[in-house]
N, C-alpha and C positions, 0 to 999 in steps of 0.2 A: 591447629591444623595444617598439615601440609600437603595434603591430596583434597581434591574435589570430583563432583559428579558433572559428567558431560555425557550427552548424544554422539554416539557414531555409528558408523556405517561402515563397513568392510567390503563391501560391495551394494549393488544399487537394488533398491526393492526394499518394502516393508519390513520382510523377514530379517534384512539385514542389519536393521535398526534397533540397537542396543544403547542401555545406559549404562556407562561405565562409572563405577562410583571410587576409583582407584587411581585418580590421575592426576600427576603431581602437580602442583599449582606452579603456572609458568611466571621465570621470572621476566621483567622487562628489559630490553637492552638500553643502551646509552640513549638511543630515539625513538624509545616506544614506550607506552604507558600500561600499567596492569589496573584491568577495570574488572571490578566487581559487579556482576549482572544482576540486574535486581529484576529486570520483567524483558521479557519476548513477544512481540507480536506476531501470529503466524499469517502468510499469505498464501494463495494458492499454488503462487510459484514454487512456493517451500516444498508443498506434497508433490508438485509434478517432480521438483529435483530429486525428493527422496525415491518415487517412484519409477522413474523412467531415466533421471540423470541429465535430460535435457539436452545431452550431446554435449556437456559441458566436460572439460578435463577435471574430474574430481579426483583429488590425491586422497588415498585413504590410508589410514581411516579418517574419514570425512564427517564432519560436523555441520548440519545443517541449520538454517534460521538466517535471519539477515539483520533484523529490527531490533534494536535492545535501548533499554534506559537502564542506565548504571552509575556506579561511583568513581572514581579515580582511587584506587587505594596507596600506587606508590607510582613516581615519575623515573625513566631515565635522566642520566646527570644531564644533557643535553637539551631536554625538553623544561623550555621557561613559561610557557602559556596555560597549562593544565598542570594542577596541584593535586596532592592526596585531599580529597573531600570537595571536588567538584562534581559537579552532577552533569552528566553528558547523554546524548543519544549518537547512535550511528548515522552514518551516511551507506544508504543503499547501494549508490553507484560513487565509490570514493574517490575514483579520479576524474570524475567530470566536476568542475569548480564553476565552469560559467559556460557562456555560449554555445556554440554547437557541440554535439554529444563527440567525444573523441569516436576513431575509426575511418574508413575511407568506404569507396562503392563496392572495393572486394571483402576487406575483412571487418563484417559487422561489431562495432564494441558493445560486449555484454559482461563486461569484468565486473561483477556486483559480489557483497557478500553472501558467503551460503551457497556458493555458486562456481564462479572461477576463485573467487579468494573463501579460505574457509568462514565456516558459520559462529553463530553466537549461543548455540542452546547448550551452556555449560555456566557453572559459578561464576568462574572467573577466565578473561580472555586478554591477551596481549593485544595491542592494536597500536598503529602508527596513530599519533595523535590528530593527524592533518583528518584521517577521517573520522572524525568526532566534533559534537560542536554541544555548545551549552544546551541542559535542556530547558523548555520553558520553564520558569517559575511558576507558575498558575497550575502546572499540571503534575500529578503523580507520575511517580514511574509507570504503573500499571499503563495510565493515558498516554505520556511520551513513547511509551513503545510502539504506538499505532502509528506514528507521523510520519518515521523513514520513508516506508514505500506507497501505501495506502492513501494518506492526506497528501503526499506531496505529489501523487499523480493526481489526483482530483484537482492541486493548486496549480500545478503546471500546464494540464490541460485548459483550466477556466481562466487561471488569471495570466499565466505567463506566455501560453500561446493566444488564449481566446482572446484575451482583454474584457472579461466580461464588465457589463455596462448595468447600471439600474433599469428596471424596466423591464430587461430582455428576458428571456424564456430558457429554460434549460430542463431540458428532460433527461431524466436518471432512470437507467435500467437494473431492478433487482434493489436490493437492503445489504450488500455486502458491504465491506470496508470503503472500498471507495466511492461507492455511490453515494453511503450516509455521507460522508465528508464532502462529497459533492454538494450535498443538502446545506449542510453546514456553510459552506463557502459561498455558495449561491443566496443564504440568505444573509449574510455578513455582505453580499456587494449588492445588496435591494434588487435581487433578481426573482421573477416567478417561477417556482419549482412545480413541475412536473414529475410524478413517481410512479414507475411500472411495476406493480410487484402481483402476489400472487394473494386469494383470499384470506390466508392465516394471518397476513402480516398487516392487512389494510388499516387497520384502527392504530397499531403501532406507530406507523408512519405518519396517519393523519395527528397523532397526538405530538408528534416531532414538528409540526408546524408546514409541513408539505402544504402547496395552495391546491394541489390537483393530486387524489392517487388513483388509478387505473388497475382497477382487477384483471390481470390480463386472464385468468382463468373464466372469465363471465363477460368479458368486453372484449372487442375486435379493438386492438391496441391503435392501429393506424386512423381508424375511422374516428374512433375517439377524440384523438389527439387533433385531425383537421376539426373537427365539430368543435373542438374545445379553443381553436385559434381562430375558428371563424375562416379555415380553409388558408391561413396565414403560413401556420407550420411554425417549429419552433427553431430559434434561434442556435442553439448548442445542443448537442446529443454527446453524452459520454455514454461511449459503445463499447459495453463490457461483455458481451458474448461472443462475438465475433461469427464466423461461418456464415448464414444466409442473412443474419441480423442487419449487415451492413446495406442491405437493400431496402429494409425494415426502416432504419433511420434514415435514409436517403429519402423514402417516400413521407417521412413527417417532416424532414426539415424544410425551413423557410427558404426564399430566394437569397441568396448570398450567404447562406446557414453555414456553421461549422462543426462536422464531425469527427470525436474524438476515438480512434480506434487505441482501445485499451486492454483488452482481454481477451482470451481465448479458449472461454469455458465450451464455446459449440464447436470449434476447430479452428486451427491456423491458417487454413485457406479463406478467405474472405469474399464474398461476390455480390453484385448487386445488378439490377436494369443499369444500362448506361444513361437513357434519356435523364432521369432527376440528377444525376452527377453534372450532364453536360448543360441542360437547360433551367438548372436554378443557380447554376453558377456558384457549386458549393466547393468549401475548403475542407480537405480531410486531412488532420494531424496524427501520426504516428505516435504516440506518447509509450516511451519507456520509461516510465518514474521521472526525474529531473536532477538538475543540477544544486549543488551546495549554496549557493548564491540565491536562488530560490527556495531552498528550505528555512536559510535564514530569514528570510522576508516572512516566510510563511508564519513561522514560529514567532516573530515580533508581533504580527498582527491576530494570531491565535492569543498570544500573553494580551494583548494590549486590549481583546474583545472580548476576554473570555470563553472563547470557543473549546469545547471540548469533544473528542469523539464518543461514538456510540459504541458503547462495548457489550458484546452478548453474555461473554461469559469468561471468566479466570481460572485454569488450571494449574494445580501444581505442577514442578519440573517433571514430577515423576507419571505424569498424565499424559505424556505427549501422546501417546497413539490414539486415546481417547479424544484428544482435543483434534488432531486430525479427521477422525471419524464425523465430529461434528463440523468441521470446516468442510468435508463433503458434501455434506446435508444441506448447505446454503445457511450461514449463520444472519442473525438480524448485527449487522456490524462487525465488530473486530473478535476475533478471538485470542486471548492473552494466555502467556505462559507465564505463572508468577514464580521467580527463582529466589529473589533475595527479599520479597515481601508476606505479609501475611495474607493468605487466599480471601479474596473477599469476592464471590460471584455476584455480578450484576446485571 
């Protein structure tokens, strides 16, 4: 076989998205590797890039998607640490290896796969080997594909920036990929977990072991959290919605608490009353995924402790539009596109 399938866009918008079934399989250069893509996990960011471009310098034809798990099939002559047969996952922000994020006060660094760089929704991709790291041995390709963005985002917030300690309280908003990884990570670190969701998902969250589940359709979230914590508030808040939800997070946070700004489902402009931010001595962390070193440490911790993602549904490559529709409705955990494995919906 000398051709492959690849999702492409020749313009911005869902209408411009098409599956090209006659793309030549690329050859790796001397410093590159050819990866057979086995699975790709979708993020809300991917949907935004497809529909709006997010102001990124997309080079058409553009392939979306950032999070892959796959297998090396060929290495360039200068590549020594990756060889055919090695299972790998991608780095969401491939230029960020450790320390502070690249960029400066004027130029914000948002150089990600499936955005600034071409994406991975294809049967094969050529990549810089520095943009890959070993797949956790304990996870399937479906499961491992969920790690580069959603899992790392939750880990970078709670562990890398938040230094989450046993006995502390974590509040998670929703049941998407980042929130469900937040649950797994908080449990791993011995923290107490409060999850805010809607009626239809309450029992499913309880079955995953959350200490408390608040039904936002029937309960006042802020008052319920304050009552549950005897007015202390929570130590950590994964703030995924954006918009005015920052104010709600500040209201629920404990004195000295930490809020992690992650998502923008309710808008890119956030707002909050000033008083709780000032008089609770709150720390607000902006979380734009994380760096390679944190991903390596997270993968080691997941392997050592048997941590696995919550996967809502696995779709075949051809069903990307249906997967994007599902993503828009709010999945329970992650949506995965199976590229090289048999599709098993979970």
